[in-house]
C-alpha positions in Angstrom: 94.2 121.2 84.4 95.1 121.0 88.1 98.3 122.9 89.0 101.2 120.6 90.1 101.7 122.5 93.3 98.1 121.7 94.3 98.5 118.0 93.6 101.7 118.0 95.6 99.9 119.8 98.5 97.1 117.2 98.5 99.5 114.3 98.1 102.3 115.7 100.4 103.0 112.3 102.1 104.1 111.0 98.8 106.5 113.9 98.2 108.0 113.4 101.6 108.4 109.6 101.1 110.0 110.3 97.7 112.7 112.4 99.2 113.2 110.0 102.2 113.8 107.2 99.6 116.5 109.3 97.9 118.1 110.1 101.2 117.9 106.4 102.3 119.8 105.2 99.3 122.3 108.0 99.6 123.0 106.8 103.2 123.3 103.2 102.0 125.7 104.2 99.3 127.7 106.4 101.7 127.1 109.4 99.5 127.2 112.7 101.5 124.0 114.6 101.6 124.4 118.4 101.7 120.8 119.5 101.8 117.3 118.0 102.0 113.9 119.6 101.6 111.3 117.0 102.3 108.4 119.2 101.2 107.7 122.7 100.0 105.1 124.5 97.9 106.9 125.1 94.6 108.8 123.3 91.9 110.3 121.0 92.8 108.1 120.0 95.8 111.2 118.5 97.5 114.8 117.7 96.8 117.9 116.0 98.0 121.3 117.6 97.1 124.1 115.1 97.5 127.7 114.7 96.7 129.3 112.7 93.9 128.2 109.1 93.5 130.7 106.4 93.2 129.6 103.6 90.8 126.8 103.1 88.4 124.9 100.8 90.8 124.8 103.4 93.5 123.7 106.1 91.1 120.9 103.8 89.8 119.7 103.0 93.3 119.7 106.6 94.4 117.8 107.6 91.3 115.2 104.9 91.4 114.9 104.7 95.2 111.5 106.3 95.2 110.2 103.7 92.8 111.3 101.0 95.1 110.3 102.5 98.5 107.1 104.3 97.5 105.8 101.2 95.7 106.4 99.1 98.7 104.8 101.6 101.1 101.9 102.2 98.8 101.2 98.5 98.6 101.4 97.9 102.3 99.4 100.9 103.5 96.6 100.6 101.0 96.5 96.8 101.6 95.9 97.5 105.3 93.0 99.8 104.4 91.5 97.6 101.7 91.9 94.2 103.3 88.8 94.5 105.6 86.6 95.7 102.8 87.8 93.8 99.7 88.9 90.5 101.4 86.8 90.2 104.5 83.7 91.8 102.8 83.2 94.1 105.8 81.0 97.0 104.8 82.1 99.1 107.8 85.2 101.3 107.5 86.5 104.0 109.7 88.4 107.2 109.3 91.6 105.3 109.9 91.1 103.2 106.8 90.4 106.3 104.7 93.5 108.0 106.0 95.6 104.9 105.4 94.2 104.8 101.8 95.0 108.5 101.2 98.5 108.2 102.6 99.3 105.0 100.7 97.8 106.3 97.4 99.6 109.6 97.8 102.9 107.7 98.3 102.2 105.6 95.2 101.5 108.7 93.1 105.1 109.9 93.8 106.9 106.7 93.1 108.3 107.7 89.8 111.7 109.3 89.9 111.8 112.8 88.4 113.2 113.6 85.0 116.1 115.3 86.8 116.8 112.0 88.7 116.8 110.1 85.4 119.0 112.7 83.7 121.5 112.5 86.5 121.6 108.7 86.2 122.0 108.8 82.4 124.8 111.3 82.8 126.5 108.8 85.1 126.0 106.1 82.4 127.6 108.3 79.8 130.6 109.2 82.0 131.4 105.5 82.6 131.9 104.9 78.9 130.8 101.3 79.6 129.0 99.2 77.1 126.9 96.1 77.5 123.5 94.7 78.2 123.3 96.0 81.7 124.0 99.6 80.7 121.6 99.3 77.8 118.8 98.0 80.1 119.5 100.7 82.6 119.2 103.3 79.8 116.0 101.9 78.5 114.6 101.7 82.1 115.5 105.4 82.7 113.8 106.4 79.4 110.7 104.5 80.4 110.5 106.4 83.6 110.9 109.6 81.8 107.9 108.5 79.6 105.9 107.8 82.8 106.6 111.3 83.9 105.5 112.7 80.6 102.2 110.8 80.9 101.4 112.4 84.3 99.1 114.8 82.5 97.0 111.7 81.8 97.1 110.8 85.5 99.5 107.9 84.8 100.9 108.4 88.3 97.4 107.9 89.8 96.8 104.9 87.6 100.1 103.4 88.8 99.1 104.0 92.5 95.7 102.4 91.9 97.3 99.4 90.3 99.8 99.0 93.1 97.1 99.5 95.7 94.9 96.7 94.1 97.5 94.1 93.3 97.8 92.5 96.8 94.1 92.4 97.5 93.5 91.0 94.0 96.1 88.3 94.5 94.7 87.3 97.9 91.0 87.3 96.8 92.0 85.1 93.9 93.2 82.5 96.3 
């Protein structure tokens, strides 16, 4: 097995974007941020410490912010690198394309919110004492993301990044 700190070191752009996404949604929700570490060697590889969150919607967005932001950036950056090769059938590629692919893929690998993120969100759900379809769906979604984290030992995060990286070129080449 490859140690997690080594994977984080190789994919550090993804760790940084993951924390930027949390910070971004804290700012949107007007939640005070007390401390941010965008990257470090250790566990966790980065973190955002913020104040209390008002509202379940804000808590949900802050928790899943990396899934939204990292998925979008993974898709766009890898598309820019893959487009000339996969769509235009150009056999030449430069170092710039390789760097774009590495950065985009790294960002995609860190799209899943951590288990701590999901636990914080589920704690907010429990505190509201609300019932209903939306709360049930949010709970199921949070548990699915925890399952995705559990499957990291099978490189599920890399499989996800690859899928996100290939979806736009596949859609365009099908046209």
